[in-house]
C-alpha positions as MATLAB code, in Angstrom:
seq = 'MKCKDIFLYLSLLLGISSAYTQVSPDCVNAIPICSNTPVNGGTVGLGVDDFNGVLVSGCLEETLLGTIESNSAWYHFRTGASGQLGFNIGFDTMEDWDFALYKTSDCANLGDPIRCNFYDNQDEDAFIGIGEDPTGQSGNVQYEDWLPVESGEDYYLLINNFSNQNSGFSIQFSGNIFVTNPYDALDCSIINNLLGPPITSCENEVVVLDATTTMAIDYDWFEDNGNGFQPISGVQGPTLQVTTSGMYRVNVIMPSNNNLISDVQVYFSSMPVTYPISDDASCSGSSTYDLSQKDIEVLGSQNVTEFLVSYYNSLADAMIGTNVLPKNYITGYGAQTIYSRVSSIGNPQCFDASQQFQLINLETPIMDFETEVYLCDASSDITIGEMIPPNSNYTYSWDSGESTSSISVSQAGSYMVTVTNNQGTLSCSNSKIIVVTQSITPRITDMIIDDLQTNNTVTVMVNVTEDIEYQMDNGAFQSENTFTDVLPGAHRITVNDINGCGIVTEQIVVVGFPKFFTPNGDGKNDLWHIQGISNLENPVVFIYNRFGKLLKQLNKTDVGWNGSFINKELPSSDYWFKLTYIDATGQRTQAKYINNHFSLKR';
ca = [
      -5.507    3.792  -14.239;
      -9.199    4.031  -15.063;
      -8.952    6.928  -17.489;
      -7.991    8.019  -20.963;
      -4.761    9.945  -20.806;
      -4.803   13.375  -22.437;
      -1.285   14.784  -22.464;
      -1.045   18.548  -22.701;
       2.420   19.453  -23.928;
       4.484   22.286  -25.459;
       7.670   20.975  -27.018;
      10.955   22.466  -25.993;
      12.014   21.822  -29.586;
      10.133   24.981  -30.486;
      12.609   27.028  -28.494;
      12.936   28.158  -24.908;
      11.165   31.430  -25.550;
       8.050   29.813  -26.973;
       8.058   27.188  -24.210;
       8.274   29.748  -21.489;
       5.370   31.716  -22.973;
       3.275   28.904  -21.476;
       4.529   29.627  -17.950;
       3.298   32.355  -15.617;
       4.870   32.652  -12.162;
       1.804   34.523  -10.844;
      -1.740   33.338  -10.204;
      -3.362   36.479  -11.621;
      -1.766   35.775  -14.992;
      -2.301   32.007  -14.830;
      -2.089   30.309  -18.215;
      -5.538   29.098  -19.336;
      -5.466   25.495  -20.536;
      -8.072   23.110  -21.938;
      -8.382   19.677  -23.477;
      -6.219   20.256  -26.544;
      -3.748   22.743  -25.091;
      -0.087   21.644  -25.058;
       1.643   22.565  -21.814;
       5.316   22.336  -20.982;
       7.460   24.774  -19.143;
      10.542   25.458  -17.134;
      10.202   27.748  -14.147;
      12.464   30.686  -13.283;
      11.659   32.527  -10.074;
       8.380   33.172   -8.294;
       7.243   36.538   -9.617;
       5.125   38.202   -6.945;
       4.393   36.347   -3.721;
       0.910   34.956   -4.366;
       0.577   34.056   -0.675;
       1.398   37.535    0.678;
       4.021   36.403    3.161;
       2.142   33.368    4.483;
       4.567   30.421    4.854;
       2.097   27.508    4.789;
      -0.677   26.632    2.329;
      -2.090   23.179    2.794;
       0.890   20.814    2.589;
       3.134   23.480    1.041;
       5.763   24.911    3.346;
       8.455   27.557    3.269;
      11.094   26.956    0.579;
      14.763   27.892    0.538;
      13.829   31.449   -0.492;
      11.708   32.036    2.612;
       8.438   31.882    0.669;
       6.034   29.102   -0.334;
       7.010   29.596   -3.974;
      10.552   29.334   -5.267;
      10.176   28.639   -9.008;
       6.476   28.642   -9.773;
       4.074   28.134  -12.665;
       0.335   28.865  -12.419;
      -2.404   27.416  -14.659;
      -6.159   27.915  -14.803;
      -8.655   25.381  -16.141;
     -12.415   24.938  -16.025;
     -14.189   21.566  -16.101;
     -16.560   20.926  -18.975;
     -17.950   17.652  -17.657;
     -18.653   15.787  -14.445;
     -16.688   12.775  -13.282;
     -13.240   11.832  -12.037;
     -10.235   14.013  -12.816;
      -6.528   13.661  -12.268;
      -3.275   14.784  -13.789;
       0.357   13.742  -14.065;
       3.206   16.236  -13.894;
       6.234   14.769  -15.623;
       9.806   15.920  -14.989;
      13.414   14.795  -14.691;
      13.758   12.087  -12.047;
      16.635   13.965  -10.374;
      14.489   17.037   -9.663;
      12.169   17.967   -6.764;
       8.724   19.351   -7.703;
       5.603   20.128   -5.631;
       2.044   21.089   -6.514;
      -1.161   22.435   -5.011;
      -4.618   22.560   -6.637;
      -7.087   25.275   -5.571;
     -10.806   25.226   -6.352;
     -11.578   28.890   -6.941;
     -12.248   31.471   -9.644;
     -10.400   34.236   -7.799;
      -6.652   34.291   -7.218;
      -7.213   36.727   -4.357;
      -9.221   34.049   -2.508;
      -7.331   30.818   -3.026;
      -8.323   29.206    0.277;
      -6.743   25.867    1.150;
      -5.722   23.507   -1.648;
      -8.029   20.523   -2.254;
      -5.085   18.415   -3.409;
      -1.489   19.003   -2.414;
       1.885   17.222   -2.422;
       5.146   18.426   -0.855;
       7.211   15.188   -0.786;
      10.787   15.269   -1.950;
      11.715   12.943   -4.789;
      14.125   10.602   -3.016;
      12.668    7.668   -4.952;
      13.500    9.439   -8.241;
      10.020    9.013   -9.717;
       9.199   10.564  -13.090;
       5.688   11.824  -12.211;
       3.745   13.484   -9.413;
       0.054   14.297   -9.487;
      -3.511   13.228   -8.757;
      -4.828    9.734   -9.531;
      -2.327    7.045  -10.536;
       1.236    7.061  -11.824;
       0.916    6.449  -15.620;
       3.998    4.215  -15.634;
       2.208    1.656  -13.464;
       4.593    2.372  -10.600;
       2.681    1.531   -7.424;
       3.440    3.133   -4.092;
       4.445    6.525   -5.476;
       3.940    8.775   -2.424;
       3.821   11.827   -4.692;
       0.284   10.969   -5.829;
      -2.938   12.201   -4.248;
      -6.461   10.726   -4.523;
      -8.594   11.155   -7.627;
     -10.654   14.374   -7.682;
     -14.454   14.224   -8.250;
     -15.555   17.269  -10.297;
     -18.727   18.834  -11.672;
     -19.065   20.732  -14.916;
     -18.232   24.453  -14.781;
     -15.813   24.411  -11.811;
     -12.735   26.659  -11.918;
      -9.368   25.453  -10.649;
      -5.946   27.038  -10.265;
      -2.906   24.769  -10.322;
       0.433   25.782   -8.782;
       3.491   23.811   -9.878;
       6.637   24.695   -7.954;
      10.244   23.604   -8.328;
      11.725   23.337   -4.827;
      15.367   22.717   -5.652;
      15.928   25.739   -7.955;
      17.264   23.378  -10.608;
      14.884   22.224  -13.316;
      14.785   21.148  -16.909;
      11.067   21.780  -17.324;
       7.881   19.840  -16.805;
       4.800   18.672  -18.669;
       1.172   18.227  -17.625;
      -0.893   15.200  -18.571;
      -4.568   15.247  -17.586;
      -6.334   11.982  -16.789;
      -9.557   10.619  -15.360;
     -12.796    9.071  -16.589;
     -14.158   12.435  -17.761;
     -11.718   12.132  -20.663;
     -13.358    8.808  -21.524;
     -16.920   10.094  -21.299;
     -16.096   13.546  -22.725;
     -12.890   13.219  -24.744;
     -13.281   16.605  -26.500;
     -14.853   18.856  -23.867;
     -13.710   17.458  -20.518;
     -12.015   20.838  -20.014;
     -13.749   24.018  -21.182;
     -11.803   25.763  -23.946;
     -13.975   28.903  -23.865;
     -11.624   30.377  -21.253;
      -9.074   30.790  -24.062;
      -9.982   33.881  -26.161;
      -8.265   33.449  -29.501;
      -9.580   33.330  -33.066;
      -7.489   30.290  -33.931;
      -8.164   28.697  -30.569;
      -5.748   27.300  -28.023;
      -2.419   25.667  -28.903;
      -2.882   22.316  -30.618;
      -1.115   18.985  -30.351;
      -1.360   16.300  -33.022;
       0.489   13.252  -34.271;
       2.984   13.247  -37.091;
       1.564   12.340  -40.498;
      -1.748   13.923  -39.483;
      -3.105   17.198  -40.828;
      -4.251   20.058  -38.580;
      -6.707   22.473  -40.158;
      -6.567   26.031  -38.797;
      -9.850   27.848  -39.366;
      -9.911   31.654  -39.228;
     -13.275   32.103  -40.945;
     -14.559   35.572  -40.124;
     -17.759   37.219  -41.317;
     -17.202   40.007  -43.893;
     -13.486   39.213  -44.185;
     -11.942   40.325  -47.503;
      -8.794   38.201  -47.432;
      -6.545   36.086  -45.238;
      -2.762   36.227  -44.999;
      -1.014   33.315  -43.308;
       2.427   33.251  -41.656;
       4.675   30.622  -40.102;
       7.426   30.935  -37.485;
       9.867   28.030  -37.162;
      12.275   29.978  -34.942;
      13.292   32.806  -37.261;
      10.245   35.021  -36.957;
       6.981   34.948  -38.881;
       7.394   34.416  -42.631;
       4.542   34.659  -45.199;
       3.109   31.414  -46.512;
       2.726   31.854  -50.220;
      -0.188   30.544  -52.198;
      -2.661   30.420  -49.308;
      -5.355   33.116  -49.195;
      -8.390   31.245  -47.869;
      -9.851   31.163  -44.330;
      -8.294   27.742  -43.542;
      -4.746   26.462  -43.489;
      -3.644   22.845  -43.537;
      -0.653   22.352  -41.218;
       1.675   19.338  -41.182;
       4.752   20.688  -39.374;
       5.286   22.010  -35.851;
       5.544   25.770  -35.412;
       3.831   29.047  -34.546;
       1.191   30.129  -37.059;
      -0.414   33.526  -37.586;
      -3.352   34.727  -39.628;
      -3.990   38.322  -40.651;
      -7.694   38.687  -41.434;
      -8.201   41.610  -43.830;
     -11.412   43.485  -42.962;
     -13.290   46.106  -45.067;
     -12.745   48.854  -42.535;
      -9.044   48.005  -42.406;
      -9.644   46.920  -38.775;
      -7.732   43.730  -39.413;
      -7.690   40.774  -37.006;
      -4.436   39.020  -36.064;
      -4.388   35.668  -34.278;
      -1.514   33.338  -33.386;
      -1.584   29.668  -32.509;
       1.022   27.062  -31.710;
       0.862   23.631  -33.373;
       3.006   20.740  -32.243;
       3.280   17.330  -33.920;
       4.406   14.504  -31.680;
       6.378   11.570  -33.009;
       4.260    8.546  -33.869;
       5.511    5.578  -31.858;
       5.819    1.980  -33.020;
       5.276   -1.040  -30.803;
       7.810   -3.698  -31.724;
       7.051   -7.441  -31.509;
       7.341   -8.888  -28.000;
       8.518  -12.381  -27.195;
       6.417  -14.593  -24.958;
       7.705  -15.035  -21.455;
       7.261  -17.251  -18.415;
       6.118  -16.379  -14.941;
       7.710  -19.027  -12.798;
       5.717  -20.579   -9.981;
       6.864  -19.462   -6.586;
       7.123  -15.868   -7.783;
       3.953  -13.889   -7.049;
       4.828  -10.954   -9.333;
       6.291  -10.393  -12.776;
       8.253   -7.235  -13.602;
       6.616   -5.937  -16.784;
       9.272   -3.230  -17.184;
      11.748   -5.894  -18.336;
       9.781   -6.050  -21.599;
      10.116   -2.270  -22.244;
      13.327   -2.647  -24.236;
      11.632   -5.112  -26.599;
       8.548   -2.927  -26.998;
      10.528    0.252  -27.732;
      13.167   -1.241  -29.984;
      15.489    1.582  -31.092;
      13.092    4.345  -30.013;
      14.261    6.859  -27.412;
      13.031    5.947  -23.943;
      12.841    9.658  -23.017;
      10.288   10.338  -25.768;
       7.861    7.485  -25.238;
       5.953    5.881  -22.386;
       5.367    2.095  -22.316;
       2.336    0.706  -20.499;
       0.630   -2.704  -20.294;
      -3.006   -3.883  -20.158;
      -5.153   -6.977  -19.782;
      -7.257   -6.248  -22.869;
      -6.854   -4.616  -26.258;
      -9.774   -2.285  -25.486;
      -7.979   -0.973  -22.401;
      -4.752   -0.554  -24.367;
      -6.511    1.424  -27.095;
      -7.894    4.033  -24.686;
      -5.116    3.808  -22.104;
      -7.307    2.761  -19.200;
      -6.668    0.215  -16.412;
      -2.908    0.279  -16.831;
      -1.229   -2.708  -15.169;
       1.316   -2.088  -12.397;
       4.874   -2.852  -13.432;
       5.064   -5.371  -10.551;
       2.214   -7.379  -11.997;
       0.570  -10.034   -9.827;
       0.545  -13.155  -11.958;
      -2.278  -15.661  -12.244;
      -2.510  -19.268  -13.401;
      -2.122  -20.530  -16.926;
      -1.420  -18.312  -19.943;
      -2.352  -14.635  -19.999;
      -2.271  -12.221  -22.912;
      -0.630   -8.899  -22.029;
      -1.197   -5.968  -24.397;
       1.344   -3.171  -24.714;
       0.863    0.471  -25.601;
       3.589    2.933  -26.571;
       2.510    6.565  -26.200;
       4.328    9.712  -27.209;
       5.240   11.703  -24.125;
       4.520   14.770  -26.257;
       0.959   13.591  -26.845;
      -0.342   10.232  -25.562;
      -3.048   10.341  -28.228;
      -0.172    9.448  -30.546;
       0.164    5.797  -29.656;
       0.504    2.286  -30.988;
      -1.134   -0.694  -29.280;
      -0.599   -3.319  -31.963;
       1.499   -5.861  -30.070;
       0.931   -8.316  -27.245;
       2.676  -11.290  -25.691;
       1.791  -14.431  -23.778;
       2.741  -14.541  -20.113;
       2.690  -18.232  -19.236;
       2.680  -19.415  -15.639;
       5.341  -22.089  -15.863;
       6.104  -24.461  -13.007;
       9.451  -23.954  -11.331;
      11.181  -27.356  -11.161;
      10.447  -29.356   -8.029;
      13.718  -30.589   -6.560;
      12.714  -33.434   -4.255;
      16.038  -34.955   -3.280;
      18.367  -34.849   -0.301;
      20.655  -31.828    0.015;
      22.713  -33.325    2.853;
      24.362  -36.575    1.841;
      26.991  -38.659    3.655;
      29.834  -40.515    2.015;
      30.625  -43.539    4.174;
      34.274  -44.411    4.754;
      33.505  -47.924    3.642;
      32.246  -46.708    0.241;
      34.252  -45.338   -2.675;
      31.465  -43.131   -4.030;
      27.812  -42.111   -3.647;
      25.092  -41.018   -6.079;
      23.498  -37.615   -5.517;
      20.668  -35.732   -7.243;
      17.420  -36.954   -8.779;
      17.506  -40.685   -9.388;
      14.385  -40.652  -11.581;
      13.583  -37.283  -13.287;
       9.961  -36.353  -12.413;
       9.414  -34.456  -15.671;
      10.688  -35.169  -19.166;
      10.953  -31.399  -19.819;
      13.574  -30.992  -17.093;
      17.217  -30.483  -17.979;
      20.074  -30.611  -15.476;
      23.321  -28.706  -15.191;
      25.906  -29.411  -12.481;
      28.709  -27.046  -11.542;
      31.040  -29.965  -12.146;
      29.996  -30.070  -15.807;
      27.615  -33.053  -15.879;
      24.154  -32.777  -17.401;
      22.485  -35.901  -15.993;
      19.812  -35.829  -13.286;
      22.174  -37.576  -10.837;
      25.927  -37.912  -10.578;
      28.370  -40.110   -8.687;
      30.848  -38.354   -6.383;
      33.786  -39.765   -4.452;
      34.833  -36.746   -2.412;
      33.219  -34.661    0.278;
      32.254  -31.129   -0.731;
      29.454  -28.939   -2.120;
      27.837  -29.675   -5.478;
      25.334  -27.314   -7.135;
      22.764  -28.459   -9.668;
      20.447  -26.222  -11.705;
      17.233  -27.796  -12.966;
      15.359  -26.099  -15.806;
      11.765  -26.707  -16.882;
      11.596  -26.065  -20.618;
       8.383  -25.356  -22.508;
       9.173  -24.368  -26.057;
      11.359  -21.263  -25.912;
      10.336  -20.550  -22.305;
      11.974  -21.878  -19.193;
      12.035  -21.645  -15.411;
      15.009  -22.729  -13.344;
      15.719  -23.715   -9.776;
      19.038  -24.484   -8.101;
      20.132  -26.432   -5.055;
      23.438  -27.116   -3.358;
      24.069  -30.662   -2.176;
      26.570  -30.963    0.652;
      28.445  -34.274    0.763;
      30.054  -35.031    4.148;
      32.444  -37.851    4.975;
      30.967  -40.153    7.625;
      32.828  -42.865    9.602;
      31.247  -46.285   10.114;
      30.640  -46.834   13.855;
      32.567  -49.471   15.808;
      32.098  -50.489   19.448;
      35.414  -50.106   21.259;
      34.320  -50.917   24.814;
      31.377  -51.256   27.160;
      31.472  -50.203   30.767;
      29.081  -52.335   32.824;
      28.450  -51.164   36.366;
      26.824  -54.078   38.161;
      25.990  -55.017   41.720;
      24.356  -51.627   41.950;
      20.818  -50.724   42.816;
      20.518  -49.500   39.225;
      22.765  -51.372   36.819;
      24.166  -49.176   34.029;
      25.769  -49.917   30.684;
      27.871  -47.300   28.893;
      28.710  -47.946   25.240;
      32.009  -46.603   23.904;
      32.396  -46.160   20.131;
      35.026  -44.778   17.753;
      32.844  -41.762   16.787;
      30.614  -39.455   18.816;
      28.509  -37.514   16.291;
      25.389  -38.626   14.402;
      25.162  -41.857   16.406;
      22.157  -43.419   18.141;
      21.991  -46.326   20.595;
      19.496  -49.113   21.273;
      19.226  -51.843   23.893;
      17.321  -54.940   22.841;
      14.102  -53.801   21.102;
      13.845  -50.469   22.895;
      13.755  -47.081   21.269;
      16.928  -45.558   19.868;
      18.462  -42.811   22.007;
      21.197  -40.255   21.536;
      22.812  -40.961   24.917;
      25.323  -43.830   25.117;
      24.376  -44.857   28.700;
      21.537  -47.193   29.652;
      20.235  -47.266   33.230;
      18.102  -49.682   35.260;
      19.439  -52.577   33.229;
      18.202  -55.968   34.411;
      20.709  -58.812   34.862;
      21.020  -61.160   31.957;
      21.898  -61.104   28.239;
      21.207  -57.961   26.245;
      21.696  -56.857   22.664;
      23.360  -53.441   22.126;
      22.896  -51.756   18.710;
      24.801  -48.680   17.508;
      23.466  -46.977   14.380;
      24.955  -44.203   12.230;
      21.967  -41.958   11.462;
      23.650  -40.940    8.185;
      23.247  -44.471    6.914;
      26.907  -45.412    7.157;
      26.495  -48.610    9.138;
      25.001  -50.380   12.099;
      26.786  -52.655   14.582;
      25.325  -55.013   17.184;
      26.917  -56.857   20.108;
      25.638  -59.148   22.844;
      26.514  -58.326   26.442;
      25.777  -59.922   29.802;
      24.942  -57.920   32.894;
      25.772  -59.981   35.993;
      27.015  -59.378   39.521;
      29.841  -61.005   41.438;
      31.686  -60.312   44.717;
      34.956  -58.496   44.304;
      36.339  -60.586   47.109;
      35.328  -63.482   49.466;
      36.646  -64.865   52.788;
      36.282  -68.676   53.059;
      37.080  -68.858   56.811;
      33.976  -70.716   57.991;
      32.365  -67.780   59.807;
      29.282  -67.991   57.623;
      29.992  -64.669   55.881;
      31.311  -64.464   52.311;
      32.490  -68.062   52.504;
      31.493  -68.835   48.880;
      32.061  -67.029   45.570;
      29.676  -67.205   42.579;
      28.311  -64.981   39.842;
      24.866  -63.567   40.608;
      22.188  -63.120   37.967;
      23.134  -65.951   35.606;
      19.792  -67.653   36.146;
      18.484  -65.621   33.179;
      21.118  -67.194   30.901;
      20.805  -70.482   29.063;
      23.210  -73.157   30.300;
      25.762  -70.738   31.807;
      29.197  -72.086   32.853;
      31.701  -70.171   35.009;
      35.397  -71.092   34.766;
      37.771  -69.981   37.576;
      41.553  -69.690   36.978;
      44.608  -68.759   38.947;
      46.990  -66.127   37.729;
      48.865  -68.686   35.694;
      45.734  -69.721   33.803;
      45.192  -73.024   35.497;
      41.558  -74.065   35.673;
      40.598  -74.447   39.292;
      36.824  -74.748   39.302;
      33.837  -74.966   36.958;
      30.422  -73.789   38.155;
      26.933  -73.913   36.655;
      23.894  -71.966   37.768;
      22.798  -74.671   40.197;
      26.083  -74.778   42.103;
      26.194  -72.937   45.435;
      29.639  -71.451   44.692;
      33.424  -71.919   45.089;
      34.899  -72.348   48.546;
      38.448  -71.327   47.586;
      39.907  -74.891   47.413;
      41.402  -77.069   44.734;
      41.272  -80.854   45.121;
      40.256  -80.373   48.773;
      43.239  -78.124   49.375;
      42.719  -74.574   50.506;
      44.267  -72.065   48.134;
      46.164  -69.049   49.403;
      44.972  -65.450   49.481;
      45.456  -64.080   45.993;
      43.709  -62.703   42.908;
      41.753  -65.096   40.715;
      40.162  -64.828   37.288;
      37.038  -66.196   35.685;
      35.157  -66.344   32.415;
      31.477  -66.875   31.688;
      30.019  -68.716   28.733;
      26.406  -69.376   27.787;
      24.187  -70.421   24.890;
      23.243  -67.341   22.880;
      20.127  -66.684   20.771;
      21.668  -68.444   17.772;
      22.253  -71.612   19.775;
      25.990  -71.121   19.918;
      28.058  -71.136   23.086;
      29.635  -67.750   23.482;
      31.804  -66.023   26.036;
      30.429  -62.973   27.784;
      32.410  -59.862   26.902;
      33.122  -56.633   28.768;
      32.934  -58.289   32.240;
      35.608  -57.258   34.745;
      36.632  -60.897   35.491;
      38.943  -60.322   38.456;
      38.243  -60.988   42.159;
      40.222  -61.631   45.385;
      40.403  -64.466   47.900;
      41.216  -63.293   51.440;
      42.016  -65.464   54.452;
];
């Protein structure tokens, strides 16, 4: 808020009757107010209908009573300077208030309001008005734009309680004209009274009432603290020093016995104290800091309903109450000094701005470790968390009770760790949950090799189906367990657990062979041999009968088996074979996963 707040207030402590003397339900009797006039009131009824049956005035609409006004208060003020003007109407957060401001000097010709607000108070804000919410609450829809004014302009302000339930209100004027013209921003000449308008001051200060009148013979002073006016003994001069709240009266004795009587109200607001405030951290990753969380420290034991806490970027701003920071303060980098101001709601000129605190932008811990971890069935435990702490200021707290940066776990489950970055008495924390899942080491259980096809295929069967990838030779890993277009010959199949729980490799041979042959001399299918072994090193095929007797041994240069043993034709039957070759390690090995059964037919 770019202004110096001037709070015009009449304390309800002085009694309902005196408070309500500052309320007029009708425009024609609007209460004149100026820069040092305390204003507070509770509204009861609407008096006469100032709008003569019209149901809309600017934003104001018909109320529950069928008129624009329901419980109204009218005030009149005149500007004494040029600049920017606003005001804040304070009230109970559970109540619904509206206002309209008319630029006119004639209640009979109000025209349309130049500022107007008819919103309900569903958000339970404490202020409505023109300018900015003095609490720093941004987004209050019950605020209208600042009003540019020139000196000598007359305005009439209507404040209306919509809900018919109210505990009173107060008016606080604001704007830069109270910075440039703190004593005459509003013209007090509209108030015709010897002792002047009502006065607000701070406790422990002295208010001097001056009734000096030419040709006066004597002065009698009286005070009313709720029991009627009582004489003040020992004071006969034209001035009176006042230190307590109350109504004061002077009787000016004139020579012609045409005495002058003048009354004035004086109210002393409590003097606030700003209590020491602890430094705090604004953690990285959070773009705003809620300043209101420091209010309880600033106020101490003081009543929150009597004082307003606000925050500023400089001591100069705090001293004059300008540029108030929003409660959701956008933080910057590094350390910032935030100044606090506690103002009396009765009179914001009664304030204390003696305390400040450091708001330090502290780094939220960086948690750069895996949050999904797999416990392999072949392992008894696994280490989770941060293996090497990245910052010596970090402390760790696990939900299992440990305080080290990493822990060893032997069971699947969820483990939460909170990491705190400590800088002196300040800290910022971050938490993560690490999920540990049991993972089974893969094992090849079978391979289905479809050969003698246009496109040879190999299907790999394993004991698990999830989180597995497959590779043939030096090709890329794939999620599918079937390889197509496989060339005849030896191949290496690799199965990998992507969770890091093992890798297994096996050699296979893709070859083709007839499922049957007919050695009858017709020139068709007379010989049986394995096809595709030319790609193998030193392959040997062994053929057996069903009883396991070796019948024939073939190498890759042989033309094939003719179905005889020692020049004797063997009968139609099923026969078996096995294939061996020299593998990449130089060892003779038997080819696995080959369907080694074929038939001889005669």
